[in-house]
C-alpha positions in Angstrom: -35.2 -34.5 28.2 -34.6 -31.7 26.4 -37.1 -30.7 23.4 -36.3 -29.2 19.9 -39.2 -27.1 18.5 -39.1 -26.4 14.7 -41.6 -24.3 12.7 -42.1 -25.4 9.1 -43.7 -22.9 6.6 -43.3 -24.4 3.1 -39.6 -25.2 3.3 -39.3 -29.5 4.0 -36.3 -29.2 2.4 -34.6 -27.5 5.4 -36.9 -28.9 7.8 -35.6 -32.6 6.4 -32.0 -31.3 6.8 -32.4 -29.7 10.3 -33.7 -33.2 11.8 -31.3 -35.1 9.8 -28.7 -33.3 11.2 -30.6 -33.3 15.4 -30.7 -37.2 14.9 -27.1 -37.5 14.0 -26.2 -35.7 17.9 -24.6 -37.0 20.5 -26.8 -38.9 22.7 -29.7 -37.1 25.4 -32.6 -37.8 26.2 -34.2 -36.0 23.0 -37.7 -34.9 21.8 -38.2 -33.2 18.0 -40.9 -30.9 17.9 -41.7 -30.1 14.2 -45.0 -27.3 13.9 -46.1 -27.5 9.8 -48.0 -23.7 10.2 -50.0 -24.2 7.5 -48.4 -25.4 4.7 -49.3 -24.7 1.2 -46.8 -27.3 -0.7 -46.7 -30.4 0.2 -43.9 -30.1 2.9 -46.5 -32.4 5.4 -46.3 -35.6 2.9 -42.5 -35.0 2.2 -41.2 -34.5 6.1 -43.6 -38.4 6.5 -41.7 -39.3 3.4 -38.0 -39.0 4.5 -39.6 -40.8 8.0 -40.1 -44.1 6.2 -37.2 -43.7 4.4 -38.6 -42.8 0.5 -36.4 -39.4 0.3 -33.6 -38.4 1.9 -31.6 -35.0 2.0 -31.1 -33.5 -0.8 -27.2 -33.4 -1.3 -26.7 -30.0 -3.7 -23.0 -30.1 -2.7 -22.8 -27.5 -0.3 -19.9 -28.0 3.4 -22.8 -27.7 5.6 -24.4 -30.3 4.5 -22.1 -32.9 6.1 -23.8 -32.1 9.0 -26.9 -33.8 7.8 -25.6 -36.5 5.8 -23.0 -38.2 7.9 -23.5 -40.0 11.0 -25.2 -42.6 12.8 -29.3 -42.2 10.9 -31.1 -43.1 13.8 -34.3 -44.5 13.9 -36.9 -41.8 12.4 -40.1 -42.3 14.5 -43.0 -39.9 13.9 -45.8 -39.1 16.6 -49.2 -36.9 15.2 -50.4 -34.8 17.6 -53.3 -33.1 17.5 -53.2 -29.6 17.4 -56.5 -29.4 19.4 -55.0 -31.8 22.0 -51.8 -29.0 23.1 -54.4 -26.0 23.1 -56.2 -28.2 25.6 -53.3 -28.7 27.7 -54.4 -32.6 26.4 -51.4 -33.8 24.2 -49.9 -36.2 26.7 -52.7 -37.4 28.3 -54.2 -38.2 24.9 -50.9 -40.2 24.0 -51.4 -43.9 23.7 -47.9 -45.5 24.6 -45.7 -44.8 27.2 -43.6 -40.7 26.5 -40.2 -42.4 27.1 -40.3 -46.2 25.2 -38.3 -44.1 22.1 -35.3 -41.0 23.8 -35.6 -40.1 20.0 -39.3 -39.2 18.9 -40.3 -36.2 16.1 -43.3 -35.0 17.0 -45.6 -33.6 13.9 -48.3 -30.7 14.7 -49.8 -29.4 12.0 -51.6 -26.3 13.0 -55.1 -24.9 11.1 -53.7 -21.1 10.3 -49.9 -20.0 9.8 -50.0 -17.4 12.7 -45.9 -16.6 12.6 -43.3 -17.7 14.1 -43.5 -17.4 17.3 -47.3 -18.5 17.5 -45.3 -21.4 15.6 -42.4 -22.0 18.9 -45.4 -21.2 21.1 -47.5 -24.0 19.6 -44.4 -26.2 20.3 -43.6 -24.8 23.1 -47.1 -25.7 25.0 -46.3 -29.4 23.3 -42.3 -29.6 25.0 -44.0 -28.1 28.2 -46.8 -31.5 28.4 -44.2 -33.8 27.3 -42.4 -33.1 30.7 -39.4 -31.6 29.1 -36.7 -29.9 31.4 -35.2 -27.9 28.2 -36.5 -26.1 25.1 -34.4 -25.2 22.5 -35.9 -23.1 19.5 -33.6 -23.6 16.3 -34.8 -22.2 13.1 -35.4 -25.0 10.5 -32.6 -23.7 8.1 -30.3 -24.8 10.7 -27.4 -27.4 10.9 -26.5 -28.3 13.8 -23.0 -30.4 14.9 -22.8 -34.2 16.6 -22.0 -32.4 20.2 -24.8 -29.7 20.1 -27.6 -30.8 22.0 -25.3 -32.5 24.3 -23.4 -29.2 25.7 -26.6 -27.0 25.2 -28.7 -29.5 27.2 -26.3 -29.6 30.0 -25.5 -25.8 29.7 -29.2 -25.2 30.4 -29.9 -27.1 32.9 -26.7 -25.5 35.3 -28.1 -21.9 34.4 -31.9 -22.6 34.7 -31.8 -18.6 35.3 -30.4 -17.6 32.0 -31.4 -17.8 28.7 -29.1 -18.5 25.9 -27.5 -18.7 22.5 -25.4 -19.5 20.1 -22.9 -19.2 17.7 -24.5 -18.7 14.5 -22.6 -18.4 11.4 -23.9 -18.9 8.1 -24.8 -21.4 6.3 -23.1 -21.2 2.7 -20.2 -19.2 4.1 -19.5 -21.0 7.3 -16.1 -19.2 8.5 -18.5 -16.1 8.5 -20.2 -15.4 11.8 -23.7 -14.3 11.7 -24.6 -13.8 15.6 -22.9 -14.5 18.6 -25.9 -15.3 20.9 -27.9 -12.4 19.7 -27.0 -8.8 20.2 -28.0 -5.5 21.7 -30.8 -3.3 21.4 -31.1 0.2 22.7 -33.5 1.1 25.1 -32.9 5.1 24.4 -32.7 4.8 21.0 -34.3 1.9 19.9 -31.1 1.0 17.4 -30.1 -3.0 17.7 -26.7 -4.2 17.3 -26.0 -8.0 16.1 -22.5 -9.2 17.8 -20.6 -10.9 15.6 -17.6 -10.4 18.4 -17.1 -12.0 21.6 -15.8 -8.8 22.7 -19.1 -7.5 23.2 -20.9 -10.5 24.7 -21.2 -8.2 28.0 -23.8 -5.8 26.7 -25.9 -8.8 25.4 -29.6 -7.9 26.0 -31.0 -10.2 23.9 -31.0 -13.7 22.2 -31.6 -14.3 18.0 -34.5 -16.2 17.7 -33.0 -18.9 15.1 -30.9 -20.4 18.4 -32.9 -20.0 21.6 -32.4 -22.6 24.3 -34.5 -21.9 27.5 -35.8 -24.4 30.7 -39.3 -25.0 31.0 -39.8 -22.8 34.0 -38.8 -19.4 32.0 -41.4 -20.1 29.4 -43.6 -21.0 32.1 -42.9 -18.0 34.3 -43.3 -15.2 31.3 -45.1 -16.7 29.1 -44.6 -17.7 25.1 -43.9 -15.1 21.9 -45.9 -12.2 21.6 -48.3 -13.6 18.6 -49.2 -10.1 18.1 -46.4 -9.9 16.3 -46.1 -12.5 13.2 -42.5 -12.2 12.1 -39.2 -10.1 13.6 -38.7 -9.2 16.7 -40.6 -11.3 18.4 -36.9 -12.2 20.1 -36.6 -8.9 21.7 -40.4 -8.5 23.2 -39.8 -12.0 24.4 -36.0 -10.6 25.9 -37.6 -7.3 27.1 -39.4 -9.2 29.4 -37.3 -11.9 30.6 -35.0 -9.5 31.2 -37.6 -7.2 33.5 -38.6 -10.3 36.0 -34.4 -10.8 36.7 -33.2 -12.7 34.4 -30.0 -13.3 32.4 -28.6 -13.5 28.9 -25.3 -15.7 27.5 -23.9 -17.4 24.6 -23.1 -21.0 24.6 -20.2 -21.6 22.4 -21.4 -24.5 19.9 -21.8 -23.7 16.2 -25.3 -23.7 15.0 -25.5 -23.3 10.1 -28.3 -21.0 9.1 -29.3 -20.4 6.1 -30.7 -16.6 7.4 -33.8 -16.3 5.3 -34.7 -19.8 4.4 -37.7 -19.4 6.5 -38.8 -16.4 4.3 -37.9 -18.2 0.8 -36.0 -15.1 0.9 -33.2 -13.2 1.5 -35.1 -9.6 1.5 -38.3 -8.8 0.2 -40.3 -5.0 0.4 -43.3 -6.8 2.7 -39.9 -8.0 5.2 -38.5 -4.9 5.7 -41.8 -2.9 6.2 -43.0 -6.0 9.0 -39.3 -4.7 10.3 -40.6 -1.5 10.5 -44.2 -1.2 12.1 -42.7 -4.1 14.4 -40.1 -2.8 16.1 -42.2 0.2 16.5 -44.5 -1.9 18.1 -42.2 -3.8 20.6 -40.8 -0.2 22.1 -43.9 1.0 22.6 -45.3 -1.9 24.2 -42.3 -2.3 26.5 -40.9 1.2 27.0 -43.8 3.7 26.4 -43.4 7.1 24.5 -39.6 8.1 24.6 -36.4 10.0 23.0 -36.5 6.5 20.8 -39.6 7.9 18.8 -37.4 10.5 17.4 -34.6 8.4 16.3 -36.6 5.7 15.3 -38.8 8.4 12.6 -35.5 10.4 11.7 -34.0 6.5 10.9 -37.1 5.8 9.1 -38.0 9.2 6.5 -34.1 9.1 6.5 -33.8 5.7 5.0 -37.3 6.0 2.6 -36.3 8.9 0.9 -31.7 8.2 0.2 -31.8 7.3 -3.5 -28.9 5.0 -2.5 -29.3 1.8 -1.1 -31.4 -1.9 -1.4 -34.5 -0.2 -3.3 -36.4 -3.2 -1.1 -35.1 -1.7 2.4 -36.1 2.0 0.4 -39.6 0.4 -0.5 -40.0 -0.8 3.1 -39.6 2.0 4.6 -41.8 4.3 2.8 -44.5 1.4 3.0 -43.8 2.0 6.7 -44.1 5.1 6.5 -47.8 5.2 5.0 -48.8 2.4 7.9 -48.1 5.1 10.5 -49.1 7.9 8.7 -52.8 6.7 7.0 -53.1 3.4 8.9 -52.3 1.4 6.4 -50.1 0.8 3.2 -51.1 2.9 0.1 
């Protein structure tokens, strides 16, 4: 059994398209888990309306929407799961029907708070574990997938249980362009991050992009979930560092996932998002490697980015806010 975990926050249109592309998948025992992170809009109601076939995937004319529009349109059966039952590890026992009665079920969890991406994934992974899953696929809700991807990932992970897998991420709006091949490399010396967009770099892969990450349940049980001190950005880096220390490997499954890139935030780039990138990167490096040479490189780059008159204004302002955080303990 494979469980696909989606985290939704105000992104019901993306979530519906993602779910529909998953429902169009080749036959494989699967469950789909949607964790709503306390959306401030009508996401839950909209997802229910889609499940009841009162609304369908919005047609925009984008090339990749075909993956959400084509196919057999399987039944959309939603099961509500109480958040407290997941926390108390009683979700499976509270179900009033056989868990194997249907192959394709959408489990909907309404979180009482927005704890961030890693938190939402942890809730979904905990439920997947309680439901008796073998493989967990963490997938951004602003992605759509090909019909064969689910089966390919399921079979591949089952045969390689000591490996965390990524997929080939391509830009949703420019599907001929590659965003990342699995993930990238985080330097333990300088803290620099390289995202791989060419196959030749796969040998140095040491983190998997959280937009599409597949693991067997044993890895989740061995190292735990994401660090919930990280609201968003670098949570997958921290997870992969811990996994590497525990002896697990990283690789890429050659199947395409089309990612809107930024849909979970409702924007492509903000000052706040860049501030969090810098702060969380510092947190992850210090947590896992202590004080080292990376500190010099980190603050040198941060200062340069905050002073340069050229470049994106959001990046510059984000760097300045992060510096204020480190110097004064707060943003000023």
